[in-house]
N, C-alpha and C positions, 0 to 999 in steps of 0.2 A: 371325899373319896367314894368311888363306886365299889361297894362290897360285893363279894361273891354271894350269889343267892344261895339260900340254904338248900334248895332242891336242885341245884345245878348238878347235872349228871357227872359222875366220876368216870364213867366208861363212855367214851365218845364213839358210839357205834356208827355214827354217820360217816366216819372215816375208816371204817373197817369193811372191806368188801362183802363179807358174808352177811352182815346184818343191816345193810342200807335199805331204809324204807322211806316213803314220803313223810311219815310222821317224825322220823329221826333227823330230817333236814331242818336247819334253822330257816324259818320263813315267816317274816312279819310284814314285809312290804307288799303293797298291792301288785306291783309289777312282777315280783317273783312268785307271789301266790297264783297269779294268772298262768304263768309258765308251768308251775307244778300242777295246776288244775288240768291243763291240756295234756300234760304228760301222764297223769293218772288216768284220764279218760281214754287215752290211746293204749295204755299198757295191756289191757285184756283183748285188744282187737287184732293182735299179731300182724300189724302193718309195719313196713319199714319206716323208720323215723330218722329225720335229719335235724340235728341240733346245731343251731347257729349261735355264735357268741364269742366274745373275746377269750383269750387264754386265761385260765385260772378262775372261771366263773362257776365251775362246778358241773360241767357237762358230763364228766365221767360218773359222778355220783348220781346224777339224774338218770343216766343210762342204767346204772345198777339198780336204782329204785324201780325203774320200769320193768326190768327183768324180774325182780323179786315180787312184783305185783302181777306178773303175767302167768299164763298157763305153762310156761317153760321154766318156772322158778326152780323146779327140782333138777333141772339139767344145768350144764355149765354156763357160766358167764365168762367169756374170754375177751380180753382187751388188748388191742394193738395200737401203739403210737406210731403212726405212719411217718411222722417227721423225724423220729429218732432212729429209724432203720435205713441204712443206705439202699438206694434203689436196686443195686445189684443183689442184695440179700433179701429184699422184701418178698419176692416170689416164693422162695423156699420157706420164709417165715409164715406166709399165709397158707401155702399148699403142701409144705413138707418136701422132703428129698429122699431119694433112695440111697442105699449104701453104694458108695463109689461114684455118686453124682459129681462130687468135687474131689480134689486131690486129698483133702483132709477129712472127707466124709467116710468114716469107718463103720457107720451104722445107719439104719433107717431112722428118719426123723419125721414125726407127724407134724403137720402144719396146723395153724389156728382154725381153719375151716373144719378140719377133721376133729380137732379137740372140742370144738363147740357144737358138734352134731346134736341136734335136738334142743339146743339152747340158744344163747344170744351171743353174737359176735359184735363187739364194739370197735369200730374203726375210727380212732381219734385222729384229728388233723388229716382227714382224707383229701383235703385240698392240696396237700404236698405230694400226693401220689402221682407217679408218671402216667401218661396216657396208656402205655402198654400194660401196666399193672391194673389200671382202671378197667381195661377191656377184659382182663382175666377175672377180675372180681365180678364184673357184670355177668359173665358166663356162669361162674360158680353160683352166683346168687339166683340168676334167672332160671337156670336149668338144674341146679343142685348137683352139679358134677364138675370134676376137675381131675388133673393128673399131678402126681408129685413130680418135682424136678428130677429128671433122669429116669422117670418111669413111663411105662406104656399103659398100665392098667387105669381104667377110668373109675374113679371113686365117687361115692355119692354122700352128700351131707345136707341135712335139712337145718338151716340156721336162719334165725331172724337177725337182720342187720340193723344196728343203730349206728349211724355215722355222725361225725361232728367235724366242724371246721371253724377256725377263727378268722378265715379269710372271707372277703366279700364274694359270695358265690356268683352274683350277677356279673362281676368283673371277670372272674375265672371263666365263666361260660363265654362271655364276649371275646376274651382273648384266646379262646380255644384251648385253654389249659385244663378244662374239665369237660369230660364227654357229656353231651346232652342226653344220650340214651341212659347213661348211668344215673345222671341227675334225676331224670323222670322216674326211674325205677326206685331211687331212694326217697324221692320227694312225695311219697304217699302221705306223709304227715310231717309238717315242719314246725319246730318250736324255737323261738328266739329266747335265749337266756340273757337277761339284762346284766350289765356290768355292775360292780359293787358301788360305783359312784351314783348309780340310779336307784340304789336300794340301801341308802345310808342308814336306814332304820335298823339294818341288820349288823352294822359294824360292832355295836356294843355287845349284843348277845353272842355273836361269833367270837369276839375277843374273849369273853368269859368262857365260852366253850373251849377255846384253844388253851386258855390258862389251866382249866381243869385237866385237859389232856397232858399238859406239861407237868403239872403237879403229880399226876399218876405215873408218867413215864420217867421223869428225872428226879422225883422226890423233892421237888421245890415246894414252897409253902406260900405261894402268892395268894393273898386274900382280897386285894382291892386294886383298883386302877385310879390313880390321882386324876382330878378334874382336868388339869392341864394336859395330861397324857391323852385323855379321852378327846379333848378338844383338838389336839394335834391330829389324831386319827380321823376325826370327822372332817378336817380340812384337807387331808391328803387326797390326791387324785387317784391313787391305787391303780396304776397301769397294769399291775400284775393281779389285780382283783383279789379274790378270796385266798388264792394261793400265796400272794404276797403278804396279806394280813396274817396268815398263819405263820409264815416264816418270820415276820417281824415280832409276833408274840412269842414265838419259840426262842428267838435270840434274846429278847428282853427278859423273859422269865429266867433264863440261865444267868444273865448278867446282872439282874437286879440285886442290889445290896440289902434290900429290906423286903418286907412282905407286901409292898405295894409297888406297882409299876409307875415309874415317873416318865415324864416326857423325854428326858435325856436317855432313858433306858431303851426307848424305841429306835433311836438313831435314824429317824425319818428326815429326809431332806426338806428343809424349809421351803415354803412356796417361792416361786421365782420372783425376782424383782426386775423392774424395767431395765436396769443396767446390766443384766446378765448378757454375756456375749454368747450367741448361739446362732447357727444358720437358720433356725426356725423362730428367732426372736420376732415378735409381732404377730405370729401365726397363732390365732386362738382356736383353731380347729382342734378336734380331738387328736388327730394324727400329729399336729404340731406340738401340742402339749405333751403327748407321749414321747415324741422324739426328743424334746428338750429335757424331759425327766431322765430318759435313758442315757442321753449324752452326759448329763450332770453326774449321774451315778458312775458311769464309766470313768470320767475324769477324776472323781473322788478316789477311785480305787486304782488309779494309774493304768486304766484299761486292763485290769485283771478280770477276765471274763468269768472265771469261776466265782469269784467273790461278787462281781456285779450281778450275775444271774441269781445268786443266792439272796442278795439284798432286794432285788426286784421281784423275787418270788416267781421267776419263770425259768424254763429249762435252758441249757446252753444252746441247743439248736434253735430255739425260739429267739434267743438274744442275737445269735449270728444272723438270723433271717431279718430281724428288725434293723440291725446295723446296716445291712445291705439295702433294705427297703427305704430307709430314711437317709441313705448315703452319708452316714456318720463317719468322720475321719479322726484318727488318733492324732493329737497335736504333735508337732515336730519337737 
């Protein structure tokens, strides 16, 4: 069994927004070390940063670490998940709204740009933002001015923008779904965050970190990971990346009947076999493997999207988007 290290931290500050630093992030693989080296170097330069990488790779944490290592560290760090907010509400979320701007708007509401004044605004999944919203973000970022919804007064806010997307930015630009002028403004410095399958050296230390987190939060007393369980985790493709790993460990820690995690406690889907029936069968591309895994989990849960997104370690909007992207169909 893999025992918990004696010096394993009991407080997982890397997953608490106030104390995220580059030193608090688990980083042992060369690919992730290079990404963090670039991020640390850019932190003090006050340039706009574009983080590229799959869902759940830790882009939000890297953004927080950049902010905390920057000259803006004493000012707010404000995060917006653009994919989780309907397009009709995103403008008021970003720029605020005046009292009476909407039928149910009974008070003035400050937007994220205003709240982040002097600090950092993290726009997560910016690739899901409409072109209209993109134009308004560009103006607010370029000229540091905007108006609240329903208001006439021009407000000013000085924010550093760190943006992130899990979508292929080149394709978004080619399809006209992402404004080139906004891309050039955000692309002052770009960092690619590698997926967990390309930094498998970090699966074990991350798992131990998450076990400590669960022990602290839930009062569990997990002390080790059985070799078969660790092997299962090393073989898994992790389409949900670190977020999926964290969800798996959380579920396993709560369900484990003993003080060591077993392979059965993980409830990870076994690797696909050639006989598996799937519209992506035979497709060994990354997208094909991910589509097959998502479809398998959906079928296991009877297409219960809430349970499926939890097992995959991704958000419900992300799951819906991938179902559409991969043209997955619920069996009759």
